[in-house]
C-alpha positions as CSV (number, residue, x, y, z in Angstrom):
1,X,0.0,0.0,0.0
2,X,1.3,3.4,-0.9
3,X,1.5,6.3,1.5
4,X,-0.7,9.4,0.9
5,X,2.3,11.7,0.4
6,X,3.5,9.9,-2.8
7,X,2.5,11.7,-6.0
8,X,0.1,9.9,-8.2
9,X,2.3,10.0,-11.3
10,X,5.1,8.3,-9.3
11,X,2.7,5.5,-8.2
12,X,1.8,5.0,-11.9
13,X,5.4,4.7,-12.8
14,X,6.1,2.2,-10.1
15,X,3.0,0.1,-11.1
16,X,4.2,0.2,-14.7
17,X,7.7,-1.1,-13.7
18,X,6.1,-3.8,-11.6
19,X,3.9,-4.9,-14.5
20,X,7.0,-5.1,-16.7
21,X,8.8,-7.2,-14.1
22,X,5.8,-9.5,-13.9
23,X,5.7,-9.9,-17.6
24,X,9.4,-10.5,-17.8
25,X,9.2,-13.1,-15.1
26,X,6.3,-14.7,-16.8
27,X,8.2,-14.9,-20.1
28,X,11.2,-16.3,-18.3
29,X,9.0,-18.9,-16.5
30,X,7.3,-19.8,-19.8
31,X,10.6,-20.4,-21.5
32,X,12.2,-22.1,-18.5
33,X,11.2,-25.5,-19.8
34,X,13.5,-25.8,-22.8
35,X,13.3,-29.6,-23.3
36,X,11.1,-32.6,-22.5
37,X,13.3,-34.9,-20.4
38,X,14.0,-38.5,-21.3
39,X,11.6,-40.9,-19.6
40,X,8.5,-38.7,-20.2
41,X,5.5,-40.6,-21.7
42,X,2.7,-39.6,-24.0
43,X,0.0,-41.2,-26.1
44,X,-0.6,-41.3,-29.8
45,X,-3.4,-42.8,-32.0
46,X,-2.4,-44.7,-35.1
47,X,-3.7,-43.3,-38.4
48,X,-3.3,-46.6,-40.3
49,X,-3.3,-50.3,-39.5
50,X,-0.2,-52.3,-39.0
51,X,0.2,-56.1,-39.1
52,X,3.0,-58.6,-38.7
53,X,1.6,-60.8,-41.4
54,X,1.9,-58.2,-44.2
55,X,3.7,-55.0,-42.9
56,X,7.3,-54.7,-43.9
57,X,10.3,-53.1,-42.2
58,X,10.9,-49.6,-43.2
59,X,7.1,-48.9,-43.8
60,X,6.3,-45.3,-42.8
61,X,3.7,-45.1,-40.0
62,X,1.8,-42.1,-38.7
63,X,-0.2,-41.1,-35.7
64,X,-1.3,-38.0,-33.8
65,X,-0.9,-37.0,-30.1
66,X,-3.9,-37.6,-27.9
67,X,-2.1,-37.0,-24.6
68,X,0.8,-34.5,-24.6
69,X,4.1,-35.1,-22.9
70,X,4.5,-32.7,-20.0
71,X,7.4,-30.5,-18.8
72,X,7.2,-29.0,-15.3
73,X,3.5,-30.0,-15.1
74,X,2.5,-28.3,-18.4
75,X,1.6,-29.8,-21.8
76,X,4.3,-29.3,-24.4
77,X,2.7,-30.4,-27.7
78,X,-0.8,-29.6,-28.9
79,X,-3.3,-32.5,-29.1
80,X,-3.5,-33.5,-32.8
81,X,0.2,-33.0,-33.5
82,X,1.3,-35.4,-36.2
83,X,3.9,-38.0,-35.2
84,X,5.8,-40.0,-37.8
85,X,8.0,-43.1,-37.7
86,X,8.7,-46.4,-39.3
87,X,8.6,-50.1,-38.7
88,X,12.0,-51.3,-37.5
89,X,11.5,-55.0,-37.6
90,X,8.8,-57.6,-38.1
91,X,8.6,-61.3,-37.1
92,X,5.5,-63.0,-38.5
93,X,4.2,-66.5,-37.6
94,X,3.2,-67.3,-41.2
95,X,2.4,-71.0,-41.3
96,X,4.0,-71.7,-38.0
97,X,7.0,-73.8,-39.2
98,X,9.7,-71.3,-38.1
99,X,8.1,-69.0,-35.5
100,X,5.3,-69.6,-33.0
101,X,5.0,-65.9,-31.9
102,X,4.9,-62.6,-33.7
103,X,7.0,-59.6,-32.9
104,X,7.1,-56.0,-34.1
105,X,9.3,-53.0,-33.3
106,X,8.1,-49.5,-34.1
107,X,10.1,-46.3,-33.9
108,X,8.5,-42.8,-34.0
109,X,11.3,-40.4,-34.7
110,X,9.8,-37.0,-35.5
111,X,6.9,-34.7,-34.7
112,X,5.5,-32.4,-37.3
113,X,4.1,-29.0,-36.4
114,X,3.0,-26.6,-39.1
115,X,4.8,-28.7,-41.6
116,X,8.1,-28.5,-39.8
117,X,9.6,-31.8,-38.5
118,X,11.4,-32.0,-35.2
119,X,13.6,-35.1,-34.5
120,X,12.7,-37.2,-31.4
121,X,13.9,-40.5,-30.0
122,X,11.1,-42.7,-28.5
123,X,10.2,-46.3,-27.9
124,X,6.8,-48.0,-27.5
125,X,6.0,-48.6,-23.9
126,X,2.6,-50.2,-24.1
127,X,-0.4,-50.8,-26.4
128,X,-3.7,-49.8,-24.7
129,X,-6.1,-52.7,-24.0
130,X,-3.9,-55.2,-25.9
131,X,-3.2,-58.7,-24.7
132,X,0.4,-58.4,-25.9
133,X,3.3,-57.2,-23.8
134,X,6.0,-54.8,-24.7
135,X,9.6,-55.3,-23.7
136,X,12.6,-53.1,-24.7
137,X,10.4,-51.3,-27.2
138,X,9.4,-54.6,-29.0
139,X,5.7,-55.7,-29.1
140,X,5.8,-59.4,-28.3
141,X,2.8,-61.6,-29.3
142,X,1.7,-64.6,-27.3
143,X,1.8,-68.2,-28.4
144,X,-1.7,-69.0,-29.7
145,X,-1.7,-72.2,-27.6
146,X,-0.9,-70.3,-24.4
147,X,-4.5,-69.9,-23.3
148,X,-6.7,-71.3,-20.6
149,X,-8.1,-73.7,-23.1
150,X,-4.5,-74.7,-24.0
151,X,-3.5,-75.2,-20.3
152,X,-6.4,-77.5,-19.8
153,X,-5.5,-79.5,-22.9
154,X,-1.9,-79.9,-21.8
155,X,-2.9,-81.0,-18.4
156,X,-5.1,-83.7,-20.0
157,X,-2.2,-84.6,-22.1
158,X,0.0,-85.3,-19.1
159,X,-2.7,-87.5,-17.6
160,X,-3.1,-89.5,-20.9
161,X,0.7,-90.3,-20.9
162,X,-0.2,-92.8,-18.2
163,X,-2.4,-94.6,-20.7
164,X,-0.4,-94.6,-24.0
165,X,-3.4,-96.2,-25.9
166,X,-5.5,-93.1,-25.3
167,X,-2.7,-90.6,-26.2
168,X,-4.3,-90.0,-29.6
169,X,-7.4,-88.5,-28.2
170,X,-6.1,-85.0,-27.6
171,X,-4.5,-84.5,-31.0
172,X,-7.7,-85.7,-32.6
173,X,-9.7,-83.3,-30.5
174,X,-7.5,-80.4,-31.4
175,X,-7.7,-81.3,-35.1
176,X,-11.5,-81.5,-34.9
177,X,-12.1,-78.4,-32.7
178,X,-9.4,-75.8,-33.6
179,X,-10.2,-72.6,-31.6
180,X,-6.8,-71.1,-31.3
181,X,-6.6,-67.3,-31.2
182,X,-4.9,-65.4,-34.0
183,X,-1.1,-65.4,-33.4
184,X,-0.3,-62.5,-35.7
185,X,-0.3,-59.0,-34.4
186,X,-2.8,-56.6,-35.9
187,X,-3.5,-53.1,-34.8
188,X,-6.2,-51.2,-36.7
189,X,-6.3,-47.4,-37.2
190,X,-7.4,-45.8,-34.0
191,X,-5.2,-48.0,-31.8
192,X,-3.6,-46.0,-28.9
193,X,0.1,-46.5,-28.1
194,X,2.0,-45.2,-25.1
195,X,5.4,-43.8,-26.1
196,X,8.4,-42.9,-23.9
197,X,11.2,-40.5,-24.8
198,X,14.5,-42.3,-24.8
199,X,16.3,-38.9,-25.2
200,X,15.4,-35.3,-24.4
201,X,13.3,-33.4,-27.0
202,X,14.2,-29.8,-27.5
203,X,11.3,-27.4,-27.5
204,X,10.8,-24.5,-29.9
205,X,10.7,-21.3,-27.8
206,X,8.4,-19.7,-30.3
207,X,5.8,-22.4,-29.9
208,X,2.7,-21.3,-27.9
209,X,0.4,-24.0,-26.8
210,X,-3.2,-22.8,-27.1
211,X,-5.4,-24.2,-24.3
212,X,-8.5,-26.2,-25.2
213,X,-11.5,-23.9,-25.0
214,X,-13.9,-26.2,-23.1
215,X,-14.5,-24.0,-20.1
216,X,-18.0,-23.4,-18.7
217,X,-19.2,-19.8,-18.2
218,X,-18.0,-18.9,-14.6
219,X,-21.4,-17.5,-13.7
220,X,-22.9,-21.0,-14.1
221,X,-20.2,-23.0,-12.2
222,X,-21.5,-22.5,-8.7
223,X,-25.1,-23.4,-9.6
224,X,-23.8,-26.5,-11.4
225,X,-21.7,-27.5,-8.4
226,X,-24.8,-27.4,-6.1
227,X,-26.7,-29.5,-8.5
228,X,-23.9,-32.1,-8.7
229,X,-24.0,-32.4,-4.9
230,X,-27.5,-33.7,-5.2
231,X,-26.5,-36.6,-7.5
232,X,-26.2,-40.1,-6.1
233,X,-22.5,-41.0,-5.4
234,X,-22.5,-44.7,-6.0
235,X,-24.1,-47.4,-8.1
236,X,-25.1,-50.7,-6.5
237,X,-25.5,-54.4,-7.5
238,X,-28.8,-56.2,-7.5
239,X,-27.9,-57.4,-4.0
240,X,-27.6,-53.8,-2.8
241,X,-23.8,-53.8,-2.5
242,X,-22.0,-50.5,-3.3
243,X,-20.4,-50.8,-6.8
244,X,-18.9,-48.1,-9.0
245,X,-18.6,-44.3,-8.4
246,X,-20.7,-41.9,-10.4
247,X,-18.0,-39.7,-11.9
248,X,-19.5,-38.3,-15.1
249,X,-22.5,-36.3,-16.1
250,X,-23.5,-35.5,-19.7
251,X,-25.8,-32.6,-20.7
252,X,-27.4,-33.0,-24.1
253,X,-30.0,-35.0,-26.0
254,X,-30.0,-38.7,-26.4
255,X,-29.0,-38.4,-30.1
256,X,-26.0,-36.2,-29.1
257,X,-25.0,-38.7,-26.4
258,X,-25.1,-41.7,-28.8
259,X,-23.5,-39.8,-31.7
260,X,-20.7,-38.7,-29.4
261,X,-19.6,-42.2,-28.3
262,X,-20.0,-43.5,-31.8
263,X,-17.8,-40.8,-33.2
264,X,-15.3,-41.4,-30.5
265,X,-15.0,-45.1,-31.5
266,X,-16.8,-46.6,-28.5
267,X,-19.1,-49.6,-29.1
268,X,-22.4,-50.5,-27.6
269,X,-22.6,-53.5,-25.3
270,X,-24.8,-56.5,-25.8
271,X,-27.5,-57.2,-23.1
272,X,-26.4,-59.5,-20.3
273,X,-27.9,-63.0,-21.1
274,X,-26.9,-66.6,-20.8
275,X,-26.0,-66.8,-24.5
276,X,-23.8,-63.6,-24.4
277,X,-22.3,-64.8,-21.1
278,X,-21.2,-68.1,-22.8
279,X,-19.8,-66.0,-25.7
280,X,-17.9,-64.0,-23.2
281,X,-16.5,-67.1,-21.5
282,X,-15.5,-68.7,-24.8
283,X,-13.6,-65.5,-25.7
284,X,-11.9,-65.5,-22.3
285,X,-10.6,-69.1,-22.4
286,X,-9.5,-68.7,-26.0
287,X,-7.9,-65.2,-25.7
288,X,-10.2,-63.7,-28.3
289,X,-12.0,-60.4,-28.5
290,X,-15.7,-59.7,-28.0
291,X,-16.1,-56.1,-29.2
292,X,-19.7,-55.8,-28.0
293,X,-19.3,-57.9,-24.8
294,X,-22.0,-57.5,-22.1
295,X,-21.5,-55.2,-19.1
296,X,-22.8,-56.5,-15.8
297,X,-26.0,-55.1,-14.3
298,X,-25.7,-52.2,-11.9
299,X,-28.4,-50.1,-10.4
300,X,-28.7,-46.3,-9.8
301,X,-31.7,-45.3,-7.8
302,X,-33.0,-48.8,-8.3
303,X,-32.8,-48.7,-12.1
304,X,-30.4,-50.6,-14.5
305,X,-28.3,-48.5,-16.9
306,X,-29.9,-47.2,-20.1
307,X,-26.7,-47.4,-22.2
308,X,-23.4,-49.2,-22.0
309,X,-20.4,-48.4,-24.1
310,X,-17.0,-49.9,-24.2
311,X,-13.7,-49.7,-26.0
312,X,-11.3,-52.6,-26.3
313,X,-8.8,-54.1,-28.8
314,X,-8.1,-57.8,-29.1
315,X,-9.1,-59.4,-25.8
316,X,-12.0,-59.4,-23.3
317,X,-9.7,-59.0,-20.3
318,X,-8.9,-55.3,-20.9
319,X,-11.4,-52.7,-21.9
320,X,-12.7,-49.3,-21.1
321,X,-16.4,-49.1,-20.3
322,X,-19.1,-46.8,-19.0
323,X,-22.7,-47.2,-17.9
324,X,-25.1,-44.3,-18.5
325,X,-28.4,-43.6,-16.8
326,X,-31.1,-41.1,-17.8
327,X,-32.3,-38.7,-15.1
328,X,-35.2,-36.4,-14.4
329,X,-32.8,-33.5,-13.8
330,X,-32.4,-30.9,-16.5
331,X,-29.9,-28.1,-17.0
332,X,-31.1,-25.1,-18.8
333,X,-33.8,-27.2,-20.5
334,X,-31.4,-29.9,-21.6
335,X,-31.4,-33.6,-20.5
336,X,-28.9,-34.7,-17.9
337,X,-27.3,-38.2,-18.0
338,X,-25.3,-39.7,-15.1
339,X,-22.5,-42.2,-15.8
340,X,-20.0,-44.4,-14.0
341,X,-16.8,-45.4,-15.8
342,X,-14.1,-47.9,-15.0
343,X,-11.3,-49.7,-16.9
344,X,-11.1,-53.5,-16.8
345,X,-7.5,-54.8,-16.4
346,X,-7.9,-58.5,-15.6
347,X,-10.3,-61.3,-14.6
348,X,-10.6,-63.4,-11.5
349,X,-13.0,-65.9,-10.0
350,X,-15.1,-64.3,-7.2
351,X,-15.6,-66.8,-4.4
352,X,-18.2,-64.5,-2.9
353,X,-20.3,-64.2,-6.0
354,X,-19.3,-67.6,-7.4
355,X,-18.6,-66.1,-10.9
356,X,-15.9,-64.8,-13.1
357,X,-15.5,-61.0,-12.7
358,X,-13.3,-58.3,-14.1
359,X,-10.7,-56.6,-12.0
360,X,-10.8,-52.8,-12.5
361,X,-8.0,-50.2,-12.5
362,X,-7.8,-48.6,-9.0
363,X,-7.4,-45.0,-10.2
364,X,-10.9,-44.4,-11.6
365,X,-10.2,-40.7,-12.3
366,X,-7.9,-41.8,-15.2
367,X,-10.9,-43.5,-16.9
368,X,-13.0,-40.4,-16.4
369,X,-10.4,-38.2,-18.1
370,X,-10.0,-40.8,-20.9
371,X,-13.7,-40.5,-21.8
372,X,-13.6,-36.7,-21.8
373,X,-10.5,-36.9,-24.0
374,X,-12.0,-39.2,-26.5
375,X,-15.3,-37.2,-26.8
376,X,-13.2,-34.1,-27.2
377,X,-11.0,-35.6,-29.9
378,X,-14.2,-36.5,-31.8
379,X,-15.3,-32.8,-31.7
380,X,-18.4,-33.5,-29.6
381,X,-17.8,-31.3,-26.5
382,X,-19.0,-27.8,-26.0
383,X,-17.7,-27.3,-22.4
384,X,-16.4,-29.3,-19.4
385,X,-16.6,-28.5,-15.8
386,X,-15.1,-30.7,-13.0
387,X,-17.4,-30.3,-10.1
388,X,-16.0,-31.2,-6.6
389,X,-17.6,-33.4,-4.1
390,X,-15.7,-32.8,-0.8
391,X,-17.7,-35.4,1.1
392,X,-16.6,-38.3,-1.2
393,X,-14.0,-40.6,0.4
394,X,-10.8,-40.9,-1.5
395,X,-10.4,-44.6,-1.0
396,X,-13.3,-47.0,-1.6
397,X,-14.0,-50.6,-2.6
398,X,-16.4,-52.0,-5.1
399,X,-18.7,-55.0,-4.7
400,X,-16.0,-57.5,-5.8
401,X,-13.4,-56.1,-3.4
402,X,-11.3,-54.0,-5.9
403,X,-9.8,-51.0,-4.3
404,X,-10.8,-47.7,-5.9
405,X,-9.1,-44.3,-5.6
406,X,-10.7,-41.0,-6.6
407,X,-10.6,-37.3,-6.0
408,X,-14.4,-37.5,-5.8
409,X,-15.1,-35.0,-8.6
410,X,-17.7,-35.3,-11.3
411,X,-16.8,-34.3,-14.9
412,X,-19.8,-32.5,-16.2
413,X,-19.7,-32.6,-20.0
414,X,-21.9,-30.3,-22.1
415,X,-22.3,-32.1,-25.5
416,X,-22.8,-30.6,-28.9
417,X,-23.4,-31.9,-32.4
418,X,-20.1,-33.6,-33.4
419,X,-18.0,-31.6,-35.8
420,X,-14.4,-30.6,-36.5
421,X,-12.6,-33.6,-34.9
422,X,-9.0,-32.9,-33.7
423,X,-7.5,-35.0,-36.5
424,X,-9.2,-36.6,-39.5
425,X,-7.2,-38.9,-41.8
426,X,-8.2,-38.0,-45.4
427,X,-5.6,-40.0,-47.4
428,X,-7.0,-43.3,-48.9
429,X,-5.3,-46.5,-47.8
430,X,-5.6,-50.0,-49.1
431,X,-6.8,-52.8,-46.8
432,X,-4.1,-54.6,-44.9
433,X,-4.0,-58.4,-44.8
434,X,-3.8,-59.4,-41.1
435,X,-3.7,-63.2,-41.4
436,X,-3.6,-66.0,-44.0
437,X,-6.5,-65.3,-46.4
438,X,-8.1,-68.8,-46.6
439,X,-9.7,-70.9,-43.9
440,X,-7.8,-73.9,-45.1
441,X,-4.4,-72.1,-44.6
442,X,-5.5,-70.9,-41.1
443,X,-6.6,-74.5,-40.2
444,X,-3.3,-75.9,-41.4
445,X,-1.4,-73.3,-39.4
446,X,-3.3,-74.1,-36.2
447,X,-2.5,-77.8,-36.6
448,X,1.2,-77.0,-37.0
449,X,1.2,-74.8,-33.9
450,X,-0.8,-77.5,-32.0
451,X,1.7,-80.2,-32.9
452,X,4.6,-78.0,-31.8
453,X,2.9,-77.3,-28.5
454,X,2.0,-81.0,-28.1
455,X,5.7,-81.9,-28.6
456,X,6.9,-79.2,-26.3
457,X,4.6,-80.3,-23.5
458,X,5.3,-84.0,-23.5
459,X,7.5,-85.8,-21.1
460,X,10.2,-86.7,-23.6
461,X,10.7,-83.1,-24.7
462,X,10.7,-81.9,-21.1
463,X,13.4,-84.5,-20.3
464,X,15.4,-83.3,-23.3
465,X,14.9,-79.7,-22.4
466,X,16.1,-80.3,-18.8
467,X,19.2,-82.2,-20.1
468,X,19.9,-79.3,-22.5
469,X,19.7,-76.8,-19.6
470,X,22.0,-79.0,-17.5
471,X,24.6,-79.2,-20.3
472,X,24.4,-75.5,-20.9
473,X,24.9,-74.9,-17.1
474,X,28.0,-77.1,-17.0
475,X,29.4,-75.4,-20.0
476,X,28.8,-72.0,-18.4
477,X,30.6,-73.2,-15.2
478,X,33.5,-74.5,-17.3
479,X,33.7,-71.2,-19.1
480,X,33.7,-69.3,-15.7
481,X,36.5,-71.6,-14.4
482,X,38.6,-71.0,-17.5
483,X,38.0,-67.2,-17.3
484,X,39.1,-67.2,-13.6
485,X,42.2,-69.2,-14.5
486,X,43.1,-66.9,-17.3
487,X,42.6,-63.9,-15.1
488,X,44.9,-65.4,-12.4
489,X,47.5,-66.1,-15.1
490,X,47.3,-62.6,-16.4
491,X,47.8,-61.2,-12.8
492,X,50.9,-63.5,-12.4
493,X,52.3,-62.2,-15.7
494,X,51.8,-58.6,-14.6
495,X,53.5,-59.2,-11.3
496,X,56.5,-61.0,-12.9
497,X,56.8,-58.1,-15.4
498,X,57.2,-55.5,-12.6
499,X,60.8,-54.2,-12.0
500,X,62.5,-55.6,-8.9
């Protein structure tokens, strides 16, 4: 506070100087982050399909950023920034004679902003909702016989070894009922990859990252916060047990709601039934996908959900999903829809419920943000407001015992007619062959892989494998002894060469 005796023009000068200092400090702070450090992760979405069966090393691949890398807590690249790279190596299964598993290594080495490329060094860290694992930047497929169905068959095989006359039954059954999952890797356009910087990326000091303009009118926020506090906090099972957390609310018509999820690439779920449950179980034991798999019943104010949407890839174990309920509430004359979202990351047998259930990701706020992100990328969001619920506990458990962690907030999403998606691929591309084209070739391949698995799992092969490991171990020990002896001899030679 200035004293009364100070002239007004002097105060104006001081304020001007302070303003300049603040601006200078802001410019310095804004440019303080000059590079994205190694180890930072970000997500991209593929713009074209890739497959181990037909893709070749050196093929150019493209995607766009859907989650920006951060530097000092701030986003560094705009959503929709083009990322380009190439396929480094491919190992396909083919007909199964040489390889049983597929592998693929991708390298994205430049980002393109306003037509100007910037070199980067990255490696793939994960493929969202995929059954495959990634190690050292290489996407590694699974053996098609490494399934629950395969484990049961191999166990039966061991038992039948006690009765050699019945040993033929299992090969005959596998030949008659071939239900192996596809061993080749195939990722369609729209697959999300997690990338990690293996070296720092220099930032352009001239680049200004424009914020997404999804903010609600400040005059409406307090009224919306009060209305959110009146919403129910949890869903429940048919037995009355607390289940998921209500963490989303949508404002808009039913057509806008359905169009938004469709434009974002989410699929509707089949109704829970005995038939669909059997389909789900078959997909589980054979490691196959079920894009429209049923979502279990949950109640909100005593009612089952009106809509269920999900987003998966190539297995039923991992998927994003959301349940949506209609409500009598309205906001400025528009319908309000309440939703509970979680991400499935595994399965287990629930002793309490005597059924197979999905395990969910504990941090449910990540799934809430993922849904907002996908609808925003599709150009279907007018505004977003994250309304707090201070009374919501941070740590909870669902009906199957999974631990849930949340900040308690509800993301209120005001929908609009979908237009102007963040990135639209307009270049035509030919279809990509993902597997052998004929059923006869696929059947023959499954028999080759089954025979290799049968040979690997029999007692004779296991005895041979143990013997090979023993020989390898003895050779390693012999090599170690020779290395130690050579090291000792070298030390003696050095000592004898010293002047006396």
